[in-house]
N, C-alpha and C positions, 0 to 999 in steps of 0.2 A: 504494500500500500504506500509506504514511504517512497519507494522508487517511482511510483506513478506521480505522487505529489511533487517530487523534486526532480522530475525528468529533465527540466531545463538547467539543472545545476551540474557542476563537475563531479566526476566519480568520487573525488576526495570527500566532498560534503556528504554524499550518500553513504560512504563507508563510515564516516564519523557518526552519523545517525544510527547506523546498524550496530556499531560497536558499543554504543552507550547502553547503560542498564535500562531495564523495564521497557524493552522495545514493544512487546505485545500490548502492554497497557497504554503506551503512548499512541500506538496505531489505532487502538479502539477509541481513544479520546478524539483523535483527529478525524476518524470516520464519523463520529457523533457530531462534530462541528460541521462537517460537510453536509450531513443529512439535515441539520438545522438551517442550512442556507448560507453558511459562512463561505465567503469567496475563497478561491484558491490562494490568492496572495495573502489573505489574512491567516489562512491555515498554515501556510509556509512560515509566516512570522511566528506563529504559536509553536510550530515544530522546533524552530531554532531556540526560542526562549525556553522550551522545556529542558533543553540540554543545560542551560544555566541554572534552572530550578533544581535539577538533579545534582549538579555539582555543589551549589552553595548550601543545599539542604542535606547533602551527603546521603542521597537516597540510592543505596544499592538494592533495596527492596522497599516495597510499600509499607509504610508505617504511619501511625497516627501523628499528625502535625498540627500544631496550634497556630492561631492567627499571629500571635506575638513573634513566633519563630520565623514565620513567613515575612513579616514586616522587617525584622532585623536583617534577614537575608537580602531583602529588597534594597535596604540602605547600603549594604556592602556592594551590591551590584551597581548601584548608582555611583558610588565612589570609584569603583573600577572603571566605569564608563568615562567619568570625568578625567581620569588619568590616561585614557586611551586616545592617542592623537588621531586614530582613524575613525573614531566615533563622530558621526555627523550631528547628532543631537542626543542630549542626555537629560533634558528637562523632565521627561515623563518616564525615565528608565525605571525608577522604583515603583511607580504606580502600575506600569504595564507588567513588570515582574510579578507583583502581588496579584494582579488580575488573572494572569495565566495560571499561576500556582494555585490560587484558590479554586479556579474553575476546574482544573484538572483533578486536584485532590478531592474536591466535592464530588466530581463524577466518579472517581474511584472509590468513594465511600470512606475515606480516611481523614477527612478534614475535621478537626476538633473545633466545633463552634461553641463559643461561650454560652452558658445557660442564660436564657432570657428570664429576667425576674418578672413574673406575672404580677400585674397590678392587683390591688385588692378589688374584690367583686368581679374578677375576670370570669370566673365560672358562671356567675349569675348572668353576666352580660352575654356570654356565649349561648347560654340556655335560652335567653330571651330572643336572640337573633335566630336561633334554630326554630323556636316556636313560631315566629313571624313567617319564616320561609316555608316550613312544613305544614303547620296547622292552619295558618291564615292564608297561605298561598299568595303572599305579597310579592310584588316584583323585586328583583334583586337590588335595583337602585333604591327602592323604598326601604327595604330592609337595611341597606348600608347607611342611608341617610338617618333613619331613626336610631340605629345603633350608635352612630357617631355623636348624635345629639345627647343620648343618654350617657355615652362615654365621657363627654365633657362634664356633665353633672357629677358623675361618680368620681372623677379626678378632683373636682372641687370638694366633694364630700370627704375624700381621703385626707385632704389638707386640714380638715376640721376634726379628724380622728373620730368620726362617728360611724356607727354601724347602720345598716339599712333599717334594722328594727327600731333604732332610736330616732329616725327621721320623722319630723313633724311638718305640718303645713307651713309653719313659719320659716322653716329651713328652705323650702321650695320657693317661697316668696322672696327670701333673701337672695337666693341664687338668680332668679329671674330679674330682680332689681339690679344685681351686680352686672348681669349681661347687658341690661339696658344702659347702665352708666358707661359701658365700654363702647357704646355707639351702635349696637345692633338695632335694626328696625323693628317696628311692631310686627311685621309679617314674620320675621325670623323668630322673634320671641313667641309668637303664636304657634309656630311649628315646634319650637322647643317644648312648649307647654303640652301640645298634643302628644309628642313622643313620650314625655315623662308621665302623662296620664295613662297612656297605654302600658308603660313599663310598670307603674305602681298597681294597676289593675291585675297584671300578670303576677307581680310580686305578692299581692294579697292572696291570690289563688295558691301560690307555692308556699305561703307562710313566711315570706322574707320580711314583710313590712306590716305596719299597723293597718287595721281596717279603715276604709273610707278615706284614705289619703288622696286617692285619685279624684274623688268627687270634689275635693277642696281646692284643687289646682285651678286657679283663675287665669284664663288666657287674656292677653292684652286686647283691647277693643280694635277691631278692624273695621274701618269706616266703609260705608256703601260706595261701590265703584272703585275702591282702592286696589282691588286685586284684578282689575280688568286686564285681559291680555294685551300685549303691545308688540307689534311687529313692524317691519319697514313697509313702505308703500311698494306696490307691485312694480312700478317703474324703476325703483331702486333695486329690486330683486333682479329684474331683467338686466340692469346695468352691471350688477355683480356677476351674473352668469356669463354675460358677454366678456367680462374681463378675465374669466377663468379659463379661456381657451389658450392653452400653451402646451408645449410638447414635453415638458419635464414630467417625470413619473409622479411627483407629488401633485402637480397641477392636473394631470389626467385623473388621478384618484379623487382629488378635491371636486372636480367638475361633476363626476358621476354621483358623489355623495350629495353635493348641493342640489342637483336636479331631483334626486329622490326626496330630499327634505322639502323642497319648494313646490314641486309638482304634485306630490302625493300627500304632503303633510305628515310624513312618518315621524314617529318618535325616535329619540336618540338610540334607545336600546333596540328598537326594531331594525334600524339600519345596521347596527353592530352585529345582530344575530343573522342577517341574511347569509344564506349559503349558496354555493354554486348549484346545488340540486333544486333550489327554489325557483329556478328560471326554466320555463318551457319555451325554447326559442322557436319551435315550430308553431305553437299556438299563440306565440307572442303574448305570454302572460307570466306573472311571477306571483309567488305566495309570500305573505307576511304573517309572522307569528306575533300577534298583538301583545303588547306589554301589560295593559290593564284589564281589558275585558277578557283576555285569553282567547284561544282558538286561532285557527288559520283563516285567512281571507285572500282570495285571488284578485289581482288587479290586471287590467289590460296594460301592456307594456307600450308606453308612448314612444314614438319613433326616435325622438331626440334623446330621450333617456336611454333607450336600448343602444343607440349608436355610441353614447358616452361610455356605457358599461363595457361594450365590446372593445372599444378603443383602449380602455383601461386593462382589460384582460389580455389583449394582444401585445401591448407595448409597455405596460407598467407593473402588472401584478407579478410578484416573484413566483418562481417555481417552488411549490410547497405542497405537502400532503394535508395541510390544514384545510378543512372544508369550507371555511368562511369566505365570503366574497371579498371583503376588504381586509387587507393584511398590513402589518407594519412594513415600512420600506427598508428597514435594516434587520439583519439576522440577530437573534433567532426569530424567524417569521412566525407571527401569531396574529390572531384577530385583534383589530384595533378596539379601543375602549371609548367610553363616553368623553373622557378628557381630550382625546385626540380629535374627536368630532367637534368639540367646543373650540379647540384651537384653530381647526380648519375654517369653521364658520366665522369666528371672530376675525381672523386674519383676512379672509376674503371680503368681509363687509367693510373693514377698515380701509383696505386697498381700493375699494370701489367708492369710498367716501359716503357710505350709508349713514344717515343721521338717525340713530335709534338708540334708546337707552339700554336695551338688551341686545346683545350680539351673539347669543348662543343658538344652537340648533332649534330650540323651541320657538324662537322668534320667527323662523321661516314657516313653522307650522301655523302660527297665527296669521302670517302674511298670506298663506295659501287659503285659509278659511275666509279671510276678509275679501280676498280677490274673487273667490267663488260666489260670495254673497253679492258682490258688485255685478257679477255676470248673471245674476238672477237665479242661482241655484237655490233649491228649497233647503230648509233646515234638515230634513231627513236625508237628502242627498249628501249634504256636507257632513252630517254625522256618520253616514255609512262610509264615506271616504276616510274620515279621520279615525274611525274605529271607536266611536263613542257608544257607551251602553245606554245612556240617558239623553233624551233630547235637550234637557236643561243644560247639559255640558256644551251643547252647540249653540243654544240661544244666547249665550253670553256674547257671542261675536256680533249679534245685532246691535248691542249697546255701544259698540265702538265703530259702527259704520256711520261715521260722522257725515260723509258726503250725502247720503240719502236723507239724514236728519236735517241737514241744511236745506236741501231741496224742499222738504216738507214745510220748513219755516219760512222759506223765501217766496211769499205770495203777496199780492197787492191787497192792502187793507182798505182800499177805496176811500182814502182821505180821512179815515177815522182817527189817525194820529196827527 
């Protein structure tokens, strides 16, 4: 395997690799890197660095190695590189040495990782998250969001050296007030209160907390119309999509994602979960696994969207066994997450000069719904496209359709004023 990887090198280098200890283990690791999508050039660099790792850690056989020992060896390697007149660069010598050593030894199962000290209430928090996912069937993003909000409270509680059984309603009020003084909005505090209310209801069932704590948690007042959706105007969306036509791999992926968000109003998680098998190119349809209402729904594949996805598949998507449609651009190749979609949307909207308070993927969902309303689509048609379970979730977009409201108000009063 090493001969194939180093086929462009001189026989001396191949012989040096084959004479070094742990040849079979190094070959297995390099093969693993290539399967993950690592380039040939990067695998060659790792192969050469492994020889330095073996030498400086004195590895004649695989043994358990700690992080501190690897870092000390990395510093020695960096000093050697600084003294080497043939070395072109040594600024990252230590960090790359540590990176390769940890990756290889972790793959081989002999890396000694320091024990992570679990925070207080970690078991209760994990149990709560498992209950939300398995018993309540909540979306992964909802579970993660509520878990993180409860985690912040439990860290605050640990600082006060209180147990869950000692928590009173006054403690929760103090926590929410402290969050408010740090500048959090009413909407954020309302979400915090909802998450804590759910946690303390579950904690009461498990016997962790006092009874009736959840009912005493008061959410901050959210004013009428405060939570109305906000998205860019459709002409701004069209300008953003026009500016996303470029030949770079990142731009080809971004255009396909932006079209799915804007044309179909898909949620962030729905785009991330799309798989290659979800597309029927003969029938020109694709299937979406809805995040909130659950279940699968088929959509007709609009031509421009289909062309953008095919362009991405042919010219930008890495070769990988991962079934997801959209992958990371750098190895190891894996499905992209919600944070990557937010960065793509935010960057594209900023480059297009879109004036909008929110620049995430959900703002394009709002823009899609408002545009359909302007085109005369019914609430049911919009709700079916967006995957709403309740018509009231769709009717909220009528409240922000200001253009039609202005047209209703712009009539001649016949001189009454």
